[in-house]
Structure formats: C-alpha cells, structure tokens
N, C-alpha and C positions, 0 to 999 in steps of 0.2 A: 502492501498499500505506499503510496505517494504524501508524504508530509508536506510538500513544501506550503508555503502559505498564497493565496490566492489575492489577499488584500494586502495593500501596504501597513507597517504598522501602525500610522496615524489612526486608523481607521478603527481598528481593535482598542486604541488607548481613549478614542471617543465613546466609543459604545460601553466600555466597561464605568467609564464616567458618568455616561447618562443611565445605567445600572445602577447607580449608588447615588446620583443626586436626590429621587424618591426617599433613600432611606434618608438622607438627612433633614430633607423638607417636611415630612410628616410629622417626625416629634416636634418640629418648631412650633409649626403650624398648630398642633393638639395644645401645645403651652401657651402659646396666645391666646386661644379658644377658651380655655380653662381660666384665665387672667381675665379677660373680660365677662365670662359668667360669675366672678368672684366677685369681683369690682365694678357692679353696674353705675355707681354713684358718678364714676368718673364721666361716662358718656352724659350726664344731665349738663345743661348750659348752668352759666354762673347764676344767674339770676333764681333759682331752685325751681323755677315750674318752667314747666314748654310751652304751654299756653295761658293768654292773657286772657281770665273772666270777666275783668272790671270794666265795665264801660263810663267813658269820659263824661262827665255834667255839661248841661247846656250851658253857654257862656255868651252873654247878652253884653252887649255896648255898657261901658263901663257910667257912661253918662246918663244914659235912658233907665227909667224904674221898669223893673221885670212887671211883666203886667199881666193880665189873665188871658183865657180865651178869646173872650171877646176884643181886646185889644190888637190880637193877630190880625182879628177879621177885619175890622175897621182899617187897620194900615194898609193889608191885602187891596181894598177898596181904593183908598188912595193912592196905591201904585198903581191899579188898573184906570184910574182916571188921569193919571198923570202921563202914563202909558198912550191913552186915547190924545189928550191934548196933544202929546208931540207928534202924534199922527197927522193931528188936523193943522200943523204947523204950516203955513205955506213955504216960511224960508228954508224949512228941511227939507220941503219936497223940491224945491226949486235947486239946491243943491245935489238932488240924487237919494238924501239918508229915507229911507222908508223902513220904517222899522216892522217886525212882523208881530202881528197878535198872537197872543198867548194859546187862544183857544181852537180848536180845528173848526168848529162851525164859523166861525167869524172868517178862518183863512179860507174857507169856500166861500164863504158871500162875497169877501174881497175877490176872489177869484171871477165870481159870475156879474159882478156887477163892473169889474174893470174895465170890459170892454175888449178885452184882449181875446182869440179865438185862434188857437193852435191850428192849423191846415190840417196835422194829422188827427186830431180830435174831430175836426171837420167833416172829413171822410168818413171817419167810422161811423160817427152819428147817423149820417145818409148813407150809409150802408144798411146800416139795423134799421131806419127808416123802410127802407126800402126790403128788407127781410119781413119786418113786420106787415106790411102791406100786404105782400103776397101771402102771409098767413093766413092774417084773413078774409081773402077774398073767399069766397066758396068754390068748391070744385066742381068745374063744367063736366057735363054728360059726357060718356063717350058717344060721339056719333060716327053714324059708318064713313067712311073717305069718300067724297065724291069728286076727288081731284082730278088727277090726269086719266083719261080714260086709254089711252093708248098702254100706260102700265098696267092697268086693271084688265086690259083684253091679253097683255103678256103674260102676265101672273094666271088670269084661268085656264091659257094654252099648256102652260107648264104643269099646273094642278091635274089637268087633263090627263096629260102625259103620264105623270106619276101614277095617276088611280087607274091607268089601262095597263102599265107596269105590274101594280100592283094584283089586277083582276088575274092577269097572264098569270102571275106564280103562284098565287093561290089556285086557280081552276085546270092547273096541269094534272090530271088524272092517271097521266101515264106513271107506272113504276119504271122508277130507276132503274139500268141494268146493273150499275156498278154495285148499287145496296142488295140486288137480286143475288147477285153473284159472292157477295160478303155474307149473307143468309144463309147461304146453300154451304159456304167453306165451314161456318159456324155448326151447322145442324146437323 
C-alpha cells in the first residue's frame, strides 16, 4: 500500500485546527451564557426600569390661569372666528395667502363655491350622467328586422340549403356498407 501524501502539509494543519477550534469555543460560550444567567441585573439600564409608565402633566402658559372645560371651548370659538376673519381679509387674499378651513365640510363648500372646475372632473361627471340616462331609459321591445331585403334573401337561401342538407343526411335510409361489414366481423 502506498502511503504517500495526496495533499500538502498546509492542508493537514488547517484541518487539525478546524477540528480543535470548536473544542475551544464551546466551553467559552457555555461560560458566557452561565454568567449572563447568573447576573441578569447587569443587562438592565441604569435608570432601574426599562419602561417609563408615568405620563407628564399638562403644562399651560405661565401667565394664563388654568381654566375649566368651558374656557377651552370659548378659546376654540375665538380661534375659529379669528381664522374666519383672516379668510375674509382682502389684503391676505390679494397677496395669495389663503388659509385652509379646519373642517372638511367647509373645505368641500369652499371648493364648490369657488367656481373652479377641474376638466377631468367635468368629463367624469358628464360620462356618469350619460350612463345614468341610458340606465333610466326603458328597454325597447325587440322588433323583427326590416332592414336590407338583399341580406334577408341571402340569409333565407342559406337556411334553405342547410335544411336540405340536414334532410339528406337524416333521410338516407340505405345501410352503410362499411357498417355492415363491421357487424359481420363482430358477429
């Protein structure tokens, strides 16, 4: 038996190192895992708790006294009236500053009364109106076609040809010789 080396010595050294490497790392990993299981407090943040469960209090302006619920409603009315007066200010409108209303209904109404019509919206509305008009019309009764008599004559001629062909196929009472021969072979 020939015992010559098939691989260079470097291959055998790396193979031995790769075999011994897990034997060194497995105990080291087990030791680290055991240490983290034994001292879990080292992982907690310095504040003592990882979740802040307290909510901050409400902070008001220092110069304004804290009011009740009704005072907040009054303040909201004042803000909305100021907003409305800003909308009607011709100087702001002249310079192009248009403020947007807070509620969606007011936005919708302002778009309807502004006079601007998007051409795509106009086309869509026109098509919808056409569809609704077609749907609302009653269905006409189907009447026989009284159109082109030349086409009607050609159609009737073709139908007559088809009928004669069907009669010829159904009216053939002669026995088929091939079928007779097959029945003799089987019988």
